[in-house]
N, C-alpha and C positions, 0 to 999 in steps of 0.2 A: 314649696316654690321659691319663698322668702329666702331659704339658704341658698339656693342655687345662684340667684341673682348677687347674693353677698360674695361666693366663691367667685364667678365671674368678674365682679367688678375689682376684687383683690388681684386676680390674676392681671387685670388690665393696668390697674395703678403699679403692680410690680414691674410689667413689662415696661412702662412709660419710665419707671425709674432706672432700670437697666439701661434702656435706650440713652436716657439724658447722663447718666455716668458714662456710657460710651463714647458720647460727644465731648465730655470734658476731657476726658483723660486719653483719647485716641489722636488728638492733636498734636503735632509736633511743635514742641516749644523752640522759641527763637529769643536769642540774646543780641544785644547791642554790643560791639566792641568800640570803645571810645580811643580815641590816639591822643594823649597830652605830648605835643612836640616840645615842650619847655623851651619856647622861642624860636623852634624852628618853623618852616614852612608848614601849612596847614594840610592836615589828612583828615579825609572824610571819614566820619562813623560808617561802621558797617555792621549789618545783621548777618548772623549765622544760626544754624539749626543746631539743637541740642547734639553735641558730640561729633558736629561736623568738625573736619580738619580745615583750619582758617590759613588762607593764603595771605600772608603778610603783605601790605602795602609797600610800594617802592620806598625807599628810604628817605626822611626829609633831610633838608640842606640846613645850614646854620652858620652864618659867617663866622669865622674864625675856629670852627669846631669841625672834629669828625665823629659822625655818627656811629654807634659801635652797636646799638640794638634797640631791644624794645625791653622794658622790665615790667612785671606785674606788681601788684601791691605790697608784696613781699620782698621786692627788689631782686626777684630771681630773673636772669635773661630768658625770654620767650624765643623759644626755636620755632623755626617752620614746623609744621604739622602738629603744633599744639591744638588740643582740644579743649572747647569752653563749654561750662555748664551753667553760666551763670553771667550776668552782665558783668562787665569787666573795663577798667581804665588801663592802658598800657601807656607808659610814660617812656619817653626817648632818653636814652643814656648817651652822653655826649663826653668827648675828651677833646682838651684844648688843643690848638695846633701850636699854642707857643710853648710846648715841654721841651 
């Protein structure tokens, strides 16, 4: 009889562990995209889901400069349709109008 209860208790514990793991790993992860406008107009951070295609915000403005795009931490230009898998800071890339 005691062995039967040990087996039942073990199964209940196993089911609880499986349920907790399911809850932990089944949630969609979200990330924050922060926009560093480098002196341009402020752009609000956005939240995106893991692997979600991001719609980039309207271009910021900065007196005396033309906005040419957003760059990632490696200096690569970020294109529309880029997917993100972690919190990211995008920095505005500007060209002076005095060229």
